[in-house]
KOLNULUM-195890 format. One record per residue (C-alpha): x, y, z; residue in three letters. Coordinates in steps of 0.1 Angstrom, whole numbers, padded with zeros to 4 digits, always signed. Layout:
// KOLNULUM-195890
XYZAla ...
This chain:
// KOLNULUM-195890
+0354-0224+0255Met +0353-0250+0227Thr +0326-0274+0218Asp +0343-0303+0199Pro +0310-0316+0186Ser +0307-0288+0160Asp +0342-0272+0160Gly +0327-0238+0169Phe +0348-0217+0193Thr +0333-0192+0217Val +0361-0172+0232Glu +0340-0153+0257Asn +0303-0150+0266Glu +0284-0118+0258Val +0249-0107+0263Asp +0226-0104+0233Asn +0224-0066+0234Gln +0262-0063+0233Thr +0264-0088+0204Leu +0237-0069+0185Leu +0254-0035+0189Glu +0286-0050+0175Asp +0269-0058+0142Tyr +0242-0030+0141Val +0255+0001+0160Pro +0228+0020+0178Gly +0203-0009+0176Ser +0184-0023+0205Ser +0166-0055+0213Leu +0134-0035+0216Ala +0138-0022+0180Ser +0145-0057+0168Val +0114-0070+0186Asp +0094-0043+0170Ala +0107-0052+0135Lys +0100-0089+0142Ile +0064-0080+0151Ala +0060-0060+0119Gln +0073-0089+0098Leu +0050-0113+0116Asp +0021-0091+0109Ala +0031-0089+0073Met +0034-0127+0070Phe -0001-0132+0085Lys -0016-0106+0061Lys +0000-0123+0031Leu -0013-0158+0042Cys -0049-0145+0046Lys -0049-0126+0013Ser -0033-0154-0007Ala -0059-0179+0006Gly -0088-0158-0005Arg -0073-0149-0039Ala -0066-0186-0046Leu -0101-0196-0037Ala -0115-0169-0060Phe -0095-0181-0090His -0106-0217-0083Leu -0142-0205-0084Gly -0147-0214-0047Glu -0158-0192-0018Met -0132-0193+0011Pro -0146-0210+0042Pro -0159-0185+0068Pro -0136-0179+0098Glu -0151-0183+0132Pro -0172-0153+0139Ser -0209-0162+0131Pro -0223-0132+0149Thr -0209-0109+0123Ser -0226-0125+0094Leu -0255-0106+0078Ile -0286-0125+0069Glu -0283-0118+0032Cys -0262-0096+0009Ala -0286-0067+0006Thr -0285-0030+0015Val -0313-0034+0040Asp -0296-0063+0057Ser -0263-0044+0058Met -0282-0014+0073Ala -0297-0035+0100His -0262-0050+0108His -0247-0015+0110Leu -0270-0006+0139Lys -0256-0035+0160Thr -0219-0032+0152Cys -0193-0023+0178Lys -0161-0021+0157Asn -0166-0005+0122Val -0134-0003+0101Leu -0136+0023+0074Val -0113+0025+0043Leu -0115+0057+0023Thr -0101+0072-0009Gly -0102+0104-0029Ala -0138+0098-0040Gly -0151+0109-0006Ile -0136+0144-0010Ser -0145+0152-0046Thr -0178+0168-0035Ser -0157+0192-0016Ala -0141+0203-0048Gly -0109+0183-0045Ile -0103+0162-0077Pro -0095+0125-0074Asp -0067+0108-0093Phe -0080+0084-0118Arg -0114+0095-0131Thr -0111+0101-0169Pro -0113+0138-0177Gly -0115+0153-0142Ser -0089+0132-0124Gly -0054+0146-0115Val -0036+0121-0137Tyr -0056+0133-0168Asp -0048+0169-0161Asn -0011+0171-0156Val +0001+0169-0192Gln +0016+0204-0190Lys +0038+0193-0161Tyr +0049+0162-0179Leu +0059+0182-0209Asp +0076+0210-0189Lys +0096+0187-0168Tyr +0100+0159-0194Gln +0083+0132-0173Leu +0070+0100-0188Gln +0041+0094-0164Ser +0018+0113-0141Ala +0027+0092-0111Gln +0063+0104-0115Lys +0052+0138-0101Leu +0045+0120-0068Phe +0077+0100-0067Ser +0102+0104-0039Phe +0130+0099-0065Glu +0119+0130-0085Leu +0114+0151-0054Phe +0149+0144-0043Gln +0162+0155-0077Gln +0139+0185-0081Asp +0111+0194-0057Pro +0097+0221-0080Glu +0074+0199-0101Pro +0056+0186-0069Phe +0054+0221-0054Tyr +0040+0235-0086Ala +0013+0208-0087Leu +0005+0213-0050Ala +0000+0250-0057Arg -0025+0243-0085Glu -0044+0217-0064Met -0045+0242-0035Lys -0027+0219-0010Tyr -0029+0225+0019Pro -0066+0231+0012Asn -0081+0265+0020Val -0118+0270+0025Asn -0126+0233+0018Val -0152+0217+0041Lys -0158+0181+0050Pro -0184+0162+0030Thr -0213+0140+0041Ile -0188+0110+0040Ala -0165+0127+0064His -0194+0136+0087Gln -0207+0100+0085Phe -0173+0088+0098Ile -0175+0113+0126Lys -0210+0101+0134Leu -0197+0065+0137Leu -0171+0079+0161Ser -0197+0098+0182Asp -0217+0066+0185Lys -0186+0048+0198Gly -0185+0022+0170Val -0156+0035+0148Leu -0127+0012+0152Leu -0106+0033+0129Arg -0106+0051+0096Asn -0078+0043+0073Tyr -0076+0071+0047Thr -0055+0073+0016Gln -0062+0110+0014Asn -0038+0137+0023Ile -0064+0165+0025Asp -0069+0163+0063Met -0107+0169+0059Leu -0115+0141+0084Gln -0096+0161+0111Ser -0119+0191+0105Gln -0149+0171+0117Thr -0133+0165+0152Gly -0127+0128+0148Ile -0102+0119+0175Pro -0067+0115+0161Asp -0063+0080+0174Asp -0093+0070+0153Lys -0078+0081+0120Val -0048+0065+0103Phe -0035+0087+0075Glu -0018+0059+0055Val -0003+0083+0030His +0005+0111+0054Gly -0008+0147+0050Ser +0002+0183+0046Phe -0002+0188+0084Arg +0036+0191+0087Ser +0068+0189+0067Gly +0104+0176+0074Thr +0136+0192+0063Cys +0155+0168+0041Met +0188+0183+0053Asn +0186+0187+0091Cys +0154+0168+0099Gly +0136+0197+0115Ala +0098+0197+0116Lys +0078+0225+0100Asn +0041+0231+0104Asp +0013+0234+0079Lys +0014+0272+0079Glu +0050+0273+0068Gln +0042+0249+0040Leu +0011+0268+0029Lys +0030+0301+0028Glu +0057+0287+0005Ala +0033+0268-0018Ile +0009+0297-0023Phe +0038+0322-0029Ser +0051+0300-0057Gly +0082+0288-0039Lys +0097+0256-0027Val +0096+0255+0011Ala +0130+0259+0027Lys +0141+0252+0063Cys +0147+0283+0085Lys +0163+0264+0114Glu +0198+0274+0126Ser +0224+0247+0121Val +0259+0254+0135Glu +0251+0291+0135Gly +0238+0292+0099Glu +0204+0290+0084Ile +0198+0254+0072Cys +0180+0263+0039Asp +0173+0227+0032Gly +0143+0216+0012Val +0112+0208+0032Ile +0093+0177+0022Lys +0056+0176+0032Pro +0050+0146+0054Asp +0031+0126+0028Ile +0041+0092+0015Val +0053+0094-0020Met +0058+0066-0045Phe +0090+0048-0035Gly +0087+0056+0002Glu +0077+0032+0030Ala +0044+0035+0049Leu +0044+0046+0086Pro +0062+0021+0107Gln +0032+0012+0128Asp +0009+0006+0099Tyr +0012-0032+0097Leu +0009-0038+0134Cys -0021-0015+0137Thr -0041-0028+0108Ile -0034-0064+0117Ser -0050-0059+0151Lys -0079-0039+0137Asp -0087-0064+0110Glu -0092-0092+0135Asp -0115-0070+0157Lys -0137-0054+0131Cys -0173-0066+0127Asp -0180-0044+0096Leu -0158-0031+0068Leu -0169+0000+0049Ile -0149+0009+0018Val -0157+0043+0002Met -0146+0063-0028Gly -0116+0043-0039Thr -0106+0022-0069Ser -0083+0001-0047Leu -0054+0005-0071Gln -0027+0013-0045Val -0009-0013-0023Ala -0008-0022+0004Pro -0040-0005+0015Val -0059-0024-0012Asn -0052-0056+0007Lys -0073-0046+0037Ile -0106-0059+0022Pro -0090-0093+0017Asn -0076-0095+0053Ser -0106-0092+0075Val -0122-0125+0087Pro -0142-0140+0059Arg -0175-0137+0077Ser -0171-0100+0082Thr -0197-0080+0061Pro -0180-0057+0036Arg -0198-0027+0022Leu -0184-0010-0009Leu -0198+0025-0016Ile -0184+0036-0049Asn -0192+0050-0083Arg -0186+0015-0097Glu -0176-0020-0086Gln -0140-0027-0082Val -0119-0059-0077Cys -0143-0083-0091Thr -0125-0093-0123Asn -0099-0120-0119Pro -0083-0110-0151Glu -0077-0075-0138Thr -0066-0085-0103Tyr -0043-0115-0109Thr -0019-0110-0080His -0023-0136-0053Met -0029-0109-0026Ser -0053-0088-0047Ala -0085-0076-0029Pro -0116-0095-0041Leu -0153-0089-0037Phe -0180-0115-0043Phe -0210-0094-0052Phe -0223-0117-0079Asp -0213-0151-0064His -0243-0173-0057Pro -0230-0180-0022Asp -0222-0144-0013Asn -0235-0135+0022Lys -0211-0108+0031Thr -0204-0083+0003Asp -0228-0055-0006Val -0223-0028-0032Phe -0240+0007-0032Met -0234+0024-0066Gly -0234+0061-0075Gly -0218+0090-0056Asp -0208+0084-0021Val -0227+0112-0004Asp -0260+0101-0019Ser -0255+0065-0009Ser -0247+0075+0027Leu -0278+0097+0028Thr -0299+0067+0017Glu -0281+0044+0042Leu -0285+0067+0072Thr -0322+0073+0064Lys -0327+0035+0065Lys -0314+0032+0100Ile -0327+0065+0114Gly -0294+0083+0116Trp -0301+0109+0089Trp -0314+0136+0113Glu -0282+0134+0133Glu -0260+0135+0102Leu -0281+0164+0088Lys -0273+0184+0120Arg -0236+0178+0114Met -0238+0195+0080Gly -0253+0168+0058Gly -0284+0189+0049Glu -0265+0216+0031Lys -0246+0189+0011Glu -0278+0172+0001Glu -0294+0205-0011Lys -0264+0213-0032Glu -0265+0178-0047Glu -0302+0181-0056Arg -0295+0216-0071Ala -0270+0200-0095Gly -0242+0223-0084Gly -0206+0219-0094Ser -0199+0196-0064Asn -0225+0170-0074Ser -0206+0162-0106Lys -0173+0159-0089Leu -0185+0136-0062Cys -0193+0109-0087Lys -0157+0102-0093Thr -0133+0077-0078Lys -0097+0074-0068Lys 
């Protein structure tokens, strides 16, 4: 039929699904709806983050969003501890700094961090930066540099135990107040504590499994571990058309240049609106988009940073509109609290203030505390950050 008003001719009517498949074979309306939901979540996150960043640069505090019951009385550790006892939905964001006391190095600490100790790999493989070792582009070209580094870092980890920080997150879960733990770590230590899988979002993946880059077959952690510790690149043993595939297996971690898990944006957008306390531990918040989480929760939500040092407070360092920002020293600050020093010691102090230390100690915290006081090798490592 022809509509003379616009000169556009429709020769026959088709349903939306048929029309979609003509242009995008194999697509479905359901998949498009899912993508629209992701884009909508991304847009909302950008708007919230940009508003807070702009207010910071203008020297003004953003107006609180409606949730007065989540405000703490004042920005002190004692007030934050009191608030923690009444919370129902605690959102936890963690980085490599919560695993250093287990003997796993972080990435950016001068001297002990991974990026400061890979020069031999940069020289051997003629790479310009340490981050290149973790790039998907390099892995596609040559997986050996990454596998060699994984071998030295003992990934997947053997005989490595969860720290006080991991046990604290488990304690939140046991008390029914853990909304979710978004971890940037790939060490899987949180899973050793028994935290339910649906309460942990491994934003950057893990060594729990691997995927063949040729046939797409899944391989488990033991196959990866066997290859890594024997000095080899893991190869697929699946049969494809009667022959062994032999494709390179890539651990299911998110490398630089790869997209995050598809459900990340939708999941975090829902969680941010529900949380009544955000705890950020052991991270320098250098990696996007995870570093935008602190800036996306409602403005009145208390935010506790437990770290070796403060991060994201200098507007000259974080100039991007969606940069995460804390207001520790702002005269009108009522939400942001900083606990400095190593993470495990800070959590020991915090749990003692609210009467949770005995429970945490029974979960393994007592051994960690004794090692810390003894000045063992772990105590030095846990003062680092990602």
